C-alpha positions as CSV (number, residue, x, y, z in Angstrom):
1,M,0.2,-0.2,0.1
2,R,1.9,2.8,-1.3
3,G,2.4,5.6,1.2
4,A,1.0,3.6,4.6
5,I,2.8,4.2,7.9
6,V,3.5,1.6,10.0
7,I,2.3,2.2,13.7
8,E,1.5,0.5,16.4
9,S,-1.7,-0.1,18.3
10,M,-2.2,1.3,21.6
11,K,-5.1,-0.6,22.9
12,T,-3.8,-4.2,20.9
13,G,0.4,-3.6,20.7
14,I,0.3,-5.0,17.3
15,P,1.9,-3.4,14.5
16,V,-0.8,-2.2,12.2
17,I,-0.8,0.0,8.6
18,S,-2.7,3.4,8.7
19,G,-5.6,2.9,6.5
20,S,-5.6,-1.0,7.2
21,P,-9.0,-2.5,8.8
22,A,-6.9,-3.1,12.1
23,A,-6.1,0.5,11.8
24,K,-9.9,1.9,11.5
25,C,-11.2,-0.1,13.9
26,D,-8.7,1.2,16.7
27,R,-8.7,4.9,16.5
28,R,-7.4,5.9,19.3
29,P,-4.4,8.4,19.6
30,L,-1.3,6.6,20.1
31,L,-0.5,8.6,23.2
32,S,-2.8,9.8,25.6
33,I,-1.5,13.6,25.2
34,G,0.5,15.2,22.5
35,G,-1.7,15.3,19.4
36,T,0.7,15.5,16.4
37,R,3.7,15.7,18.4
38,G,2.9,12.4,20.2
39,F,2.2,10.4,17.2
40,V,6.1,11.8,15.5
41,T,7.4,10.7,18.7
42,R,6.4,7.5,18.8
43,I,7.4,6.7,15.4
44,A,10.8,8.2,16.1
45,V,11.3,6.0,19.2
46,L,10.1,3.1,17.3
47,G,12.7,3.9,14.6
48,V,15.5,3.9,17.1
49,L,14.2,0.4,18.3
50,F,14.4,-0.6,14.8
51,G,17.9,0.7,13.9
52,I,18.8,-1.1,17.4
53,L,17.6,-4.5,16.7
54,C,18.9,-4.3,12.6
55,A,22.4,-2.8,14.1
56,S,22.5,-6.2,16.4
57,S,21.5,-8.4,13.9
58,A,24.4,-6.8,11.3
59,L,26.8,-7.1,14.0
60,A,25.9,-10.9,14.9
61,Q,25.8,-11.6,11.0
62,G,29.3,-10.1,10.3
63,Y,31.0,-11.4,14.0
64,P,33.8,-11.9,14.1
65,N,35.4,-10.4,11.5
66,K,38.8,-9.8,12.9
67,P,40.6,-11.3,16.1
68,V,39.1,-11.8,19.4
69,R,41.3,-11.3,22.4
70,L,40.7,-14.0,24.9
71,I,41.9,-12.5,28.4
72,V,43.2,-15.0,31.1
73,P,43.4,-13.2,34.2
74,F,46.5,-15.1,35.7
75,P,49.7,-16.2,34.7
76,P,50.8,-18.7,31.6
77,G,50.8,-22.6,32.8
78,G,47.9,-22.2,35.3
79,A,44.4,-24.2,34.6
80,N,42.5,-21.3,33.3
81,D,45.7,-20.7,30.9
82,V,45.4,-24.3,29.9
83,I,41.6,-24.3,29.4
84,A,41.6,-21.1,27.5
85,R,44.1,-22.0,24.9
86,L,42.0,-25.2,24.0
87,L,38.8,-23.3,23.8
88,G,40.7,-20.7,21.9
89,A,41.8,-22.8,19.3
90,K,38.6,-24.8,18.9
91,L,36.8,-21.2,18.5
92,T,39.4,-20.3,15.8
93,E,38.4,-23.3,13.8
94,S,34.9,-22.9,14.1
95,M,34.3,-18.9,13.9
96,G,37.3,-18.2,11.6
97,K,38.7,-15.4,13.0
98,S,41.5,-15.8,15.7
99,F,41.3,-15.8,19.3
100,V,43.9,-14.5,20.7
101,I,45.0,-15.5,24.6
102,D,46.2,-12.5,26.6
103,N,47.8,-13.6,29.7
104,R,46.7,-10.8,32.3
105,G,47.7,-12.1,35.8
106,G,47.5,-10.9,39.4
107,G,45.1,-9.5,42.1
108,N,43.5,-13.4,42.0
109,S,42.1,-12.3,38.8
110,I,41.0,-8.4,39.6
111,I,43.5,-7.2,36.8
112,G,42.0,-8.9,33.8
113,C,38.5,-8.7,35.1
114,E,38.7,-5.1,35.6
115,L,40.3,-4.8,31.8
116,T,37.3,-6.7,30.6
117,A,34.8,-4.7,32.5
118,R,36.2,-1.5,30.9
119,A,36.9,-2.7,27.2
120,T,34.2,-2.0,24.4
121,P,31.5,-4.2,24.4
122,D,31.4,-5.4,20.9
123,G,32.3,-9.1,21.3
124,Y,36.3,-9.0,20.6
125,T,37.0,-9.1,24.1
126,V,36.3,-12.1,26.5
127,L,37.7,-13.6,29.5
128,I,37.8,-16.7,31.1
129,V,37.4,-16.7,35.0
130,P,37.6,-19.6,37.5
131,G,35.1,-20.0,40.6
132,S,36.9,-17.3,42.4
133,H,35.0,-14.7,40.1
134,A,32.2,-15.4,42.5
135,I,34.4,-15.1,45.8
136,N,36.2,-11.9,44.8
137,P,33.0,-9.7,46.2
138,T,33.3,-10.8,49.8
139,I,36.8,-11.1,49.9
140,Y,37.9,-7.6,48.9
141,K,36.1,-4.5,50.3
142,K,36.3,-3.0,47.2
143,L,36.3,-3.7,44.0
144,P,37.0,-2.2,40.5
145,Y,34.1,-3.5,39.0
146,D,30.8,-5.0,40.1
147,T,31.0,-8.8,39.6
148,I,26.9,-9.3,38.7
149,R,26.5,-6.1,36.9
150,D,29.5,-5.2,34.7
151,F,29.9,-8.4,32.8
152,S,27.7,-10.6,30.2
153,P,27.9,-14.0,30.9
154,V,29.0,-16.1,28.1
155,A,28.6,-19.8,28.8
156,L,29.5,-22.0,31.9
157,I,32.7,-23.9,30.1
158,G,32.9,-27.0,32.8
159,S,33.5,-27.8,36.9
160,G,35.7,-29.7,38.1
161,A,38.0,-31.0,41.2
162,Y,41.4,-29.9,42.9
163,V,44.1,-32.1,44.0
164,L,45.9,-31.8,47.5
165,V,49.7,-32.3,46.8
166,T,52.6,-32.2,48.8
167,N,56.5,-31.8,48.5
168,L,57.9,-35.1,48.4
169,N,60.1,-34.0,51.8
170,L,56.7,-33.7,53.5
171,P,56.5,-37.2,55.5
172,V,52.5,-37.7,54.6
173,R,50.5,-39.9,52.0
174,T,46.9,-39.5,53.7
175,S,44.6,-36.6,54.5
176,S,44.9,-38.4,58.1
177,D,49.0,-38.2,58.1
178,L,48.6,-34.7,57.1
179,I,46.6,-33.6,60.2
180,S,48.4,-35.2,62.6
181,L,51.9,-33.9,61.2
182,A,50.2,-30.2,61.3
183,K,48.9,-30.7,64.5
184,S,52.2,-31.3,65.7
185,K,53.8,-28.5,64.2
186,P,51.3,-25.6,64.2
187,N,52.0,-22.6,61.9
188,E,55.2,-24.6,60.7
189,I,54.2,-26.0,57.5
190,D,52.7,-23.6,54.7
191,F,50.4,-24.2,51.8
192,G,50.3,-22.0,49.2
193,S,47.7,-20.4,47.1
194,A,46.7,-18.9,43.5
195,G,46.1,-15.4,45.5
196,I,44.0,-14.8,48.4
197,G,40.6,-15.5,47.9
198,N,40.9,-17.6,45.2
199,I,39.7,-21.2,45.5
200,T,42.6,-23.0,46.3
201,H,42.8,-20.6,49.2
202,L,39.7,-21.2,50.5
203,A,40.4,-24.9,50.1
204,G,42.9,-24.8,52.6
205,E,41.5,-22.5,55.1
206,L,38.6,-24.8,54.7
207,F,40.9,-28.0,55.8
208,N,42.2,-25.9,58.4
209,L,38.7,-25.3,59.9
210,M,37.6,-28.9,59.6
211,A,40.7,-30.6,60.7
212,G,41.7,-27.9,63.6
213,T,44.8,-27.6,62.0
214,R,47.2,-24.2,61.6
215,L,49.1,-24.5,58.4
216,G,50.0,-21.1,56.7
217,H,49.2,-19.6,53.9
218,V,51.9,-18.0,51.2
219,P,49.5,-16.3,48.4
220,Y,51.1,-16.3,44.8
221,K,49.7,-14.5,41.6
222,G,48.8,-18.1,39.8
223,G,48.6,-21.7,40.2
224,G,52.2,-21.8,37.9
225,P,54.3,-20.0,40.4
226,A,53.1,-21.8,43.4
227,V,53.6,-25.3,42.0
228,T,56.9,-23.8,41.4
229,D,57.9,-23.1,44.7
230,L,56.3,-26.2,45.5
231,L,58.5,-28.1,43.6
232,G,61.1,-26.2,45.2
233,G,60.6,-26.8,49.0
234,R,59.3,-23.1,49.6
235,I,56.1,-24.5,50.1
236,S,54.6,-27.7,51.2
237,V,51.4,-28.1,50.6
238,Y,49.2,-26.7,47.6
239,F,45.3,-27.3,46.4
240,S,46.0,-27.5,43.1
241,T,43.8,-27.6,39.6
242,V,44.0,-31.7,38.5
243,A,45.5,-30.2,35.4
244,L,48.4,-28.6,36.7
245,A,49.1,-31.5,39.5
246,V,48.8,-34.5,37.6
247,P,52.0,-34.4,35.2
248,Y,54.2,-33.7,38.4
249,V,52.4,-36.5,40.2
250,R,52.8,-38.7,37.5
251,A,56.6,-38.1,37.2
252,G,57.2,-38.8,40.4
253,R,58.2,-35.2,41.4
254,L,55.0,-34.3,43.7
255,N,52.7,-36.1,46.0
256,A,49.1,-36.4,45.7
257,I,47.1,-36.6,49.0
258,G,43.4,-37.2,47.7
259,V,40.7,-35.0,45.6
260,T,38.7,-32.2,46.8
261,T,35.3,-33.3,45.1
262,R,32.4,-35.6,46.8
263,K,33.7,-38.5,43.8
264,R,37.3,-39.6,42.5
265,V,38.1,-38.2,39.1
266,S,38.2,-40.2,36.6
267,V,41.8,-39.0,35.3
268,I,43.5,-40.3,38.8
269,P,40.8,-43.0,39.6
270,N,42.7,-44.5,42.2
271,L,43.6,-41.3,44.1
272,P,40.8,-41.1,47.2
273,T,38.9,-38.2,48.1
274,I,40.2,-35.8,50.8
275,A,36.9,-36.8,52.6
276,E,37.9,-40.6,52.2
277,S,41.2,-40.7,53.2
278,G,40.8,-38.7,56.8
279,L,38.7,-35.5,56.6
280,P,35.1,-37.0,56.6
281,G,32.8,-34.3,55.0
282,Y,35.7,-31.9,53.4
283,E,34.6,-30.8,49.5
284,V,35.3,-28.0,47.3
285,N,34.5,-27.8,43.5
286,G,35.9,-25.6,40.8
287,W,34.2,-24.0,37.5
288,Y,35.6,-22.2,34.7
289,G,33.4,-19.8,32.7
290,L,33.5,-17.3,29.9
291,L,32.3,-13.5,30.2
292,A,32.0,-10.5,27.6
293,P,31.8,-6.9,29.1
294,A,28.3,-5.8,29.8
295,R,26.4,-4.3,26.6
296,T,27.9,-6.8,24.6
297,P,24.7,-7.2,22.0
298,A,22.7,-10.3,22.9
299,S,23.1,-11.4,19.4
300,I,27.0,-11.7,19.5
301,I,26.6,-13.5,23.4
302,G,24.3,-16.0,22.0
303,Q,26.7,-16.8,19.0
304,L,29.6,-17.1,21.2
305,S,27.2,-19.4,23.4
306,D,26.2,-22.0,20.9
307,Q,30.0,-21.8,19.8
308,V,31.4,-22.5,23.3
309,R,28.5,-25.5,23.5
310,Q,29.5,-27.1,20.3
311,A,33.3,-26.8,21.4
312,V,33.5,-28.2,25.0
313,Q,30.7,-30.8,24.0
314,S,32.8,-32.1,20.6
315,P,34.6,-35.5,21.7
316,E,38.0,-33.5,21.4
317,V,37.7,-31.1,23.6
318,K,35.6,-33.1,25.9
319,D,38.3,-35.5,26.1
320,K,40.8,-33.1,26.8
321,L,39.0,-30.9,29.5
322,S,38.5,-34.5,31.5
323,A,42.0,-35.5,30.9
324,L,42.5,-32.1,32.9
325,G,40.1,-33.2,35.5
326,V,36.9,-30.7,34.3
327,E,33.4,-31.9,33.2
328,A,32.5,-30.3,30.0
329,V,28.9,-28.1,30.6
330,G,28.3,-25.6,28.0
331,S,25.3,-23.6,29.3
332,S,23.2,-21.0,28.5
333,P,24.0,-17.4,29.4
334,A,21.3,-17.6,31.7
335,E,22.1,-20.7,33.6
336,F,25.7,-19.2,34.0
337,E,24.4,-15.9,35.3
338,Q,22.5,-18.4,37.9
339,L,25.3,-20.5,38.9
340,I,27.5,-17.1,39.4
341,K,24.7,-15.4,41.4
342,A,24.6,-18.5,43.6
343,D,28.1,-18.9,44.4
344,V,28.4,-15.6,45.4
345,V,25.7,-16.3,48.7
346,K,27.3,-19.5,49.1
347,W,30.8,-18.5,49.3
348,R,29.6,-15.0,51.5
349,K,28.6,-17.4,54.2
350,V,31.7,-19.3,54.3
351,I,34.3,-16.4,53.5
352,R,32.6,-14.5,56.9
353,Q,32.8,-17.7,58.9
354,L,36.3,-18.0,58.3
355,N,36.9,-14.3,58.7
356,I,38.6,-13.7,55.8
357,T,39.2,-10.4,54.0
358,V,41.7,-8.1,51.7
359,E,42.1,-4.3,52.0
């Protein structure tokens, strides 16, 4: 119909064409006040909304058209780095543009998270985070970003166990052995962590709380440096990711005491849980997920989420994640957001009980 104008009926909310039967049936004004000016305003608003939708769709259709920066908020060598490189390679293959790893370690992931929160929300900066992302809001009195509002969840990559490993010179083989030795030497045995408030830190503090021990805490800027000092004997105990610990355990360079989860891990099936080997009820789980800056177009978030899900559920990646002690998930953005919010609440209760804070 030449010259027809598409408008929206205030009564039905359904787009109609001026001059059509539907338009004739509902001749109430588009706005309760304003007359012609209100009509023009409504048309302008509809035009803006239509433009936004078109722009978002166009972005998704042409995305990505250049390399994507994948920020890892830890130094090279840790589980986050290993998983990011595995996922990045698969996304590069499936999406046709490089996902470039950018290690920004320090501050228990805060440096990398802040960098991502301040990045342009165009889909060309994404961030891998561990479960400690949901811990930091309680540990730190002030963060340079909001854990919920400043990020757009993309997908939960997977979840997995940690493994309690010790230096070869520490004369322990089970959780019971460690508890007995630690009680006989309060504050003389140190455990390392990948940073204050990191899950590797809370795992050790929870062990102290439940076992009645006093293992000293030495924080590092990531799992790689912590394991380096564990091998060198500068610390004696570490709650490591499976990915980082298993090669050293198999090479006979570290002793494995137990895994932190309720069930044993398939990649090291003969290693008991910590609960089995001397500390009943002990359990700590970790996860890894992908975030983008807040206000990244929903169409791009959806496309990334679909690609992550396909990547982690592919036999190749799924097997490699399993070898790292990580169970592949590949959730929706909404499911990942719910997990983050739930974990913020869960860990807040534990942290307040342990009275852990960082200025």
